[in-house]
PAGUNU-8347 format. One record per residue: chain; residue number from 1; x, y, z of N, C-alpha, C in turn. Coordinates in Angstrom, 2 decimals, always signed. Example, Ala and Ser with C-alpha at 12.3 -4.5 7.8 and 13.67 -1.06 7.14 Angstrom:
REM residues 2
c / k / n_c1 / n_c2 / n_c3 / ca_c1 / ca_c2 / ca_c3 / c_c1 / c_c2 / c_c3
A / 1 / +13.19 / -5.69 / +7.80 / +12.30 / -4.50 / +7.80 / +13.20 / -3.30 / +7.80 $
A / 2 / +12.85 / -2.25 / +7.08 / +13.67 / -1.06 / +7.14 / +12.90 / +0.03 / +7.87 $
END
This chain:
REM residues 116
c / k / n_c1 / n_c2 / n_c3 / ca_c1 / ca_c2 / ca_c3 / c_c1 / c_c2 / c_c3
A / 1 / +96.25 / +112.82 / +104.95 / +96.16 / +111.49 / +104.35 / +97.51 / +111.01 / +103.86 $
A / 2 / +97.74 / +109.72 / +104.03 / +98.96 / +109.08 / +103.57 / +98.56 / +107.89 / +102.70 $
A / 3 / +99.13 / +107.82 / +101.53 / +98.92 / +106.65 / +100.67 / +100.21 / +105.83 / +100.66 $
A / 4 / +100.05 / +104.53 / +100.77 / +101.18 / +103.61 / +100.79 / +101.04 / +102.61 / +99.66 $
A / 5 / +102.12 / +102.42 / +98.92 / +102.12 / +101.47 / +97.81 / +103.29 / +100.52 / +97.98 $
A / 6 / +102.98 / +99.23 / +98.15 / +104.02 / +98.21 / +98.29 / +104.41 / +97.67 / +96.92 $
A / 7 / +105.64 / +97.20 / +96.84 / +106.10 / +96.50 / +95.65 / +107.22 / +95.56 / +96.05 $
A / 8 / +107.56 / +94.65 / +95.16 / +108.69 / +93.76 / +95.39 / +108.34 / +92.35 / +95.77 $
A / 9 / +107.06 / +92.05 / +95.93 / +106.69 / +90.68 / +96.25 / +106.88 / +89.77 / +95.05 $
A / 10 / +106.71 / +88.46 / +95.28 / +106.85 / +87.52 / +94.19 / +107.06 / +86.12 / +94.70 $
A / 11 / +107.51 / +85.28 / +93.80 / +107.76 / +83.86 / +94.08 / +109.27 / +83.64 / +94.18 $
A / 12 / +109.69 / +82.97 / +95.24 / +111.11 / +82.70 / +95.43 / +111.26 / +81.33 / +96.07 $
A / 13 / +112.37 / +80.69 / +95.82 / +112.64 / +79.39 / +96.44 / +113.12 / +79.58 / +97.88 $
A / 14 / +112.91 / +78.57 / +98.67 / +113.39 / +78.61 / +100.05 / +114.89 / +78.89 / +100.06 $
A / 15 / +115.29 / +79.76 / +100.99 / +116.67 / +80.18 / +101.06 / +116.99 / +81.43 / +100.26 $
A / 16 / +116.05 / +81.85 / +99.45 / +116.26 / +83.02 / +98.61 / +115.93 / +84.31 / +99.33 $
A / 17 / +115.98 / +85.40 / +98.56 / +115.78 / +86.74 / +99.13 / +114.81 / +87.54 / +98.29 $
A / 18 / +114.14 / +88.47 / +98.95 / +113.30 / +89.46 / +98.30 / +113.44 / +90.77 / +99.06 $
A / 19 / +113.24 / +91.87 / +98.36 / +113.19 / +93.16 / +99.03 / +111.87 / +93.84 / +98.71 $
A / 20 / +111.11 / +94.12 / +99.74 / +109.85 / +94.83 / +99.59 / +110.08 / +96.32 / +99.78 $
A / 21 / +109.34 / +97.11 / +99.02 / +109.38 / +98.56 / +99.15 / +108.00 / +99.08 / +99.51 $
A / 22 / +107.98 / +100.17 / +100.23 / +106.72 / +100.83 / +100.61 / +106.90 / +102.33 / +100.38 $
A / 23 / +106.30 / +102.82 / +99.32 / +106.42 / +104.23 / +98.98 / +105.24 / +105.01 / +99.56 $
A / 24 / +105.55 / +106.03 / +100.32 / +104.52 / +106.85 / +100.94 / +104.34 / +108.15 / +100.17 $
A / 25 / +103.09 / +108.56 / +100.02 / +102.78 / +109.84 / +99.38 / +101.65 / +110.51 / +100.15 $
A / 26 / +101.46 / +111.76 / +99.88 / +100.41 / +112.52 / +100.56 / +100.97 / +113.45 / +101.62 $
A / 27 / +102.00 / +112.99 / +102.31 / +102.70 / +113.84 / +103.26 / +104.05 / +113.22 / +103.56 $
A / 28 / +104.99 / +114.03 / +103.96 / +106.32 / +113.53 / +104.30 / +106.27 / +112.90 / +105.68 $
A / 29 / +106.85 / +111.71 / +105.78 / +106.86 / +111.00 / +107.05 / +108.01 / +111.53 / +107.90 $
A / 30 / +107.80 / +112.60 / +108.58 / +108.87 / +113.21 / +109.37 / +109.00 / +112.57 / +110.75 $
A / 31 / +107.95 / +111.91 / +111.19 / +108.02 / +111.22 / +112.49 / +107.08 / +110.02 / +112.43 $
A / 32 / +106.82 / +109.43 / +113.56 / +105.99 / +108.24 / +113.58 / +106.79 / +107.00 / +113.25 $
A / 33 / +106.13 / +106.01 / +112.71 / +106.78 / +104.74 / +112.42 / +106.22 / +104.13 / +111.15 $
A / 34 / +107.03 / +103.31 / +110.54 / +106.58 / +102.51 / +109.41 / +106.87 / +101.05 / +109.74 $
A / 35 / +106.01 / +100.18 / +109.32 / +106.23 / +98.79 / +109.61 / +105.61 / +97.87 / +108.59 $
A / 36 / +105.79 / +96.58 / +108.83 / +105.25 / +95.52 / +107.96 / +104.55 / +94.49 / +108.82 $
A / 37 / +103.42 / +94.06 / +108.32 / +102.70 / +92.94 / +108.89 / +102.42 / +91.96 / +107.77 $
A / 38 / +102.04 / +90.75 / +108.12 / +101.73 / +89.76 / +107.09 / +100.53 / +88.94 / +107.51 $
A / 39 / +99.88 / +88.37 / +106.52 / +98.66 / +87.61 / +106.79 / +98.52 / +86.47 / +105.80 $
A / 40 / +98.16 / +85.31 / +106.33 / +97.82 / +84.17 / +105.50 / +96.33 / +83.91 / +105.66 $
A / 41 / +95.70 / +83.32 / +104.66 / +94.26 / +83.07 / +104.73 / +93.88 / +82.28 / +105.98 $
A / 42 / +92.86 / +82.74 / +106.66 / +92.38 / +82.03 / +107.84 / +93.09 / +82.36 / +109.13 $
A / 43 / +94.11 / +83.22 / +109.04 / +94.85 / +83.60 / +110.24 / +94.83 / +85.11 / +110.41 $
A / 44 / +95.10 / +85.54 / +111.64 / +95.15 / +86.96 / +111.91 / +96.43 / +87.57 / +111.33 $
A / 45 / +96.34 / +88.86 / +111.05 / +97.52 / +89.57 / +110.58 / +98.53 / +89.62 / +111.71 $
A / 46 / +99.80 / +89.37 / +111.39 / +100.82 / +89.36 / +112.43 / +101.91 / +90.38 / +112.13 $
A / 47 / +102.44 / +90.93 / +113.21 / +103.52 / +91.91 / +113.12 / +104.80 / +91.24 / +112.61 $
A / 48 / +105.52 / +91.95 / +111.73 / +106.79 / +91.45 / +111.22 / +107.94 / +92.33 / +111.68 $
A / 49 / +107.86 / +93.62 / +111.36 / +108.96 / +94.54 / +111.70 / +108.45 / +95.97 / +111.65 $
A / 50 / +109.16 / +96.85 / +112.36 / +108.82 / +98.27 / +112.36 / +110.08 / +99.10 / +112.57 $
A / 51 / +110.01 / +100.34 / +112.12 / +111.13 / +101.25 / +112.27 / +110.61 / +102.62 / +112.67 $
A / 52 / +111.27 / +103.22 / +113.64 / +110.97 / +104.59 / +114.02 / +111.50 / +105.51 / +112.92 $
A / 53 / +110.59 / +106.31 / +112.33 / +110.99 / +107.04 / +111.13 / +112.09 / +108.05 / +111.38 $
A / 54 / +112.04 / +108.73 / +112.50 / +113.04 / +109.79 / +112.73 / +114.34 / +109.21 / +113.30 $
A / 55 / +114.23 / +108.36 / +114.32 / +115.44 / +107.87 / +114.98 / +116.04 / +106.62 / +114.39 $
A / 56 / +115.22 / +105.86 / +113.69 / +115.74 / +104.66 / +113.05 / +115.75 / +103.41 / +113.92 $
A / 57 / +115.20 / +103.48 / +115.12 / +115.14 / +102.26 / +115.94 / +114.28 / +101.21 / +115.24 $
A / 58 / +114.70 / +99.96 / +115.36 / +113.99 / +98.89 / +114.67 / +113.47 / +97.84 / +115.64 $
A / 59 / +112.43 / +97.15 / +115.22 / +111.78 / +96.13 / +116.03 / +111.39 / +94.98 / +115.10 $
A / 60 / +111.56 / +93.75 / +115.61 / +111.29 / +92.58 / +114.78 / +110.52 / +91.53 / +115.56 $
A / 61 / +109.71 / +90.79 / +114.84 / +109.11 / +89.59 / +115.41 / +110.21 / +88.54 / +115.57 $
A / 62 / +110.08 / +87.71 / +116.59 / +111.10 / +86.69 / +116.83 / +111.29 / +85.79 / +115.62 $
A / 63 / +110.22 / +85.55 / +114.89 / +110.27 / +84.62 / +113.76 / +111.12 / +85.11 / +112.60 $
A / 64 / +111.42 / +86.41 / +112.56 / +112.18 / +86.94 / +111.43 / +113.51 / +87.57 / +111.85 $
A / 65 / +113.78 / +87.63 / +113.14 / +115.04 / +88.23 / +113.61 / +116.23 / +87.51 / +113.01 $
A / 66 / +117.18 / +88.30 / +112.54 / +118.38 / +87.73 / +111.94 / +118.24 / +87.42 / +110.47 $
A / 67 / +117.01 / +87.44 / +109.96 / +116.78 / +87.15 / +108.54 / +116.23 / +88.37 / +107.78 $
A / 68 / +115.40 / +89.15 / +108.43 / +114.79 / +90.32 / +107.80 / +115.42 / +91.59 / +108.35 $
A / 69 / +115.50 / +92.60 / +107.49 / +116.02 / +93.90 / +107.90 / +115.10 / +94.99 / +107.37 $
A / 70 / +114.63 / +95.83 / +108.28 / +113.78 / +96.96 / +107.89 / +114.64 / +98.22 / +107.83 $
A / 71 / +114.37 / +99.06 / +106.87 / +115.11 / +100.31 / +106.73 / +114.21 / +101.35 / +106.10 $
A / 72 / +114.70 / +102.58 / +106.05 / +113.92 / +103.64 / +105.41 / +114.87 / +104.65 / +104.77 $
A / 73 / +114.36 / +105.27 / +103.71 / +115.06 / +106.33 / +103.02 / +114.21 / +107.58 / +103.17 $
A / 74 / +114.65 / +108.46 / +104.05 / +113.84 / +109.64 / +104.34 / +113.65 / +110.51 / +103.10 $
A / 75 / +114.69 / +110.63 / +102.31 / +114.63 / +111.50 / +101.13 / +113.59 / +110.99 / +100.13 $
A / 76 / +113.43 / +109.67 / +100.06 / +112.48 / +109.08 / +99.12 / +111.12 / +108.81 / +99.76 $
A / 77 / +111.02 / +109.06 / +101.08 / +109.77 / +108.78 / +101.78 / +109.34 / +107.33 / +101.58 $
A / 78 / +110.31 / +106.44 / +101.63 / +110.10 / +105.03 / +101.29 / +110.74 / +104.14 / +102.34 $
A / 79 / +110.03 / +103.08 / +102.69 / +110.57 / +102.07 / +103.58 / +110.84 / +100.78 / +102.84 $
A / 80 / +111.68 / +99.94 / +103.42 / +112.08 / +98.70 / +102.78 / +112.08 / +97.55 / +103.80 $
A / 81 / +111.86 / +96.37 / +103.28 / +112.00 / +95.17 / +104.08 / +112.84 / +94.19 / +103.28 $
A / 82 / +114.08 / +94.01 / +103.68 / +114.97 / +93.04 / +103.05 / +114.74 / +91.70 / +103.73 $
A / 83 / +114.36 / +90.72 / +102.95 / +114.06 / +89.40 / +103.48 / +115.04 / +88.39 / +102.93 $
A / 84 / +115.86 / +87.81 / +103.80 / +116.84 / +86.82 / +103.41 / +116.50 / +85.47 / +104.05 $
A / 85 / +117.11 / +84.44 / +103.53 / +116.90 / +83.08 / +104.06 / +115.42 / +82.78 / +104.21 $
A / 86 / +114.68 / +83.05 / +103.18 / +113.23 / +82.88 / +103.24 / +112.85 / +81.42 / +103.41 $
A / 87 / +111.76 / +81.23 / +104.14 / +111.24 / +79.90 / +104.43 / +109.82 / +79.78 / +103.89 $
A / 88 / +109.35 / +78.59 / +103.61 / +107.97 / +78.43 / +103.15 / +106.95 / +79.06 / +104.10 $
A / 89 / +107.25 / +79.04 / +105.39 / +106.32 / +79.62 / +106.36 / +106.29 / +81.15 / +106.32 $
A / 90 / +107.16 / +81.76 / +105.53 / +107.11 / +83.21 / +105.33 / +106.07 / +83.59 / +104.26 $
A / 91 / +105.52 / +82.59 / +103.59 / +104.52 / +82.85 / +102.55 / +103.31 / +83.56 / +103.15 $
A / 92 / +102.96 / +84.71 / +102.59 / +101.85 / +85.52 / +103.11 / +101.67 / +86.73 / +102.22 $
A / 93 / +100.60 / +87.46 / +102.47 / +100.47 / +88.81 / +101.91 / +101.12 / +89.76 / +102.91 $
A / 94 / +102.03 / +90.55 / +102.44 / +102.75 / +91.49 / +103.30 / +102.16 / +92.89 / +103.12 $
A / 95 / +101.82 / +93.49 / +104.24 / +101.22 / +94.82 / +104.25 / +102.16 / +95.82 / +104.92 $
A / 96 / +102.32 / +96.93 / +104.27 / +103.05 / +98.04 / +104.85 / +102.07 / +98.92 / +105.62 $
A / 97 / +102.52 / +99.49 / +106.73 / +101.67 / +100.44 / +107.44 / +102.52 / +101.60 / +107.94 $
A / 98 / +101.86 / +102.71 / +108.18 / +102.53 / +103.89 / +108.72 / +101.68 / +104.47 / +109.83 $
A / 99 / +102.31 / +104.68 / +110.96 / +101.66 / +105.34 / +112.09 / +102.05 / +106.81 / +112.05 $
A / 100 / +101.08 / +107.65 / +111.77 / +101.34 / +109.09 / +111.62 / +100.27 / +109.86 / +112.38 $
A / 101 / +100.71 / +110.68 / +113.30 / +99.80 / +111.54 / +114.10 / +98.57 / +110.78 / +114.57 $
A / 102 / +98.82 / +109.69 / +115.28 / +97.77 / +108.89 / +115.92 / +96.85 / +108.17 / +114.95 $
A / 103 / +97.20 / +108.11 / +113.69 / +96.44 / +107.33 / +112.72 / +97.35 / +106.29 / +112.10 $
A / 104 / +96.74 / +105.18 / +111.71 / +97.48 / +104.13 / +111.03 / +96.95 / +103.99 / +109.61 $
A / 105 / +97.86 / +104.04 / +108.67 / +97.53 / +103.89 / +107.26 / +98.11 / +102.57 / +106.77 $
A / 106 / +97.38 / +101.92 / +105.87 / +97.81 / +100.62 / +105.35 / +97.93 / +100.65 / +103.83 $
A / 107 / +98.87 / +99.88 / +103.33 / +98.97 / +99.67 / +101.90 / +98.05 / +98.55 / +101.47 $
A / 108 / +98.08 / +98.25 / +100.19 / +97.15 / +97.26 / +99.63 / +97.66 / +95.83 / +99.77 $
A / 109 / +98.93 / +95.68 / +100.08 / +99.51 / +94.36 / +100.27 / +100.21 / +93.85 / +99.02 $
A / 110 / +101.21 / +93.02 / +99.26 / +101.93 / +92.37 / +98.17 / +102.18 / +90.91 / +98.55 $
A / 111 / +101.96 / +90.02 / +97.60 / +102.07 / +88.58 / +97.87 / +103.52 / +88.14 / +97.84 $
A / 112 / +103.91 / +87.40 / +98.86 / +105.22 / +86.74 / +98.89 / +104.97 / +85.24 / +99.01 $
A / 113 / +105.51 / +84.49 / +98.07 / +105.35 / +83.04 / +98.08 / +106.72 / +82.40 / +98.05 $
A / 114 / +106.98 / +81.54 / +99.04 / +108.26 / +80.86 / +99.15 / +108.02 / +79.38 / +98.91 $
A / 115 / +108.62 / +78.84 / +97.88 / +108.44 / +77.43 / +97.54 / +109.52 / +76.59 / +98.20 $
A / 116 / +109.15 / +75.37 / +98.55 / +110.12 / +74.49 / +99.22 / +110.89 / +73.66 / +98.22 $
END
């Protein structure tokens, strides 16, 4: 079992920045991947970014490329999503997930609101 706890969401003005954290517990993430998805009411959850835990390869949705950066700290078993140049359309609940041994674990989500 893996438990994921997100933090760092909040309210920010357009053009501002936030950094989300995703702390994993229950087992060390030695392989697999960690990522972020987001969801707004009435819409499907959409992929934002992911990182290969061991090699560090990163993947981004086109809508966030150049603005968001995903990273991980292996020693802390924690992933991060640095979000810069935020836009009102980035407003959503952001969920952290971890793919570990063919299972996907999800965090509880953290609200990000970008005001215009």
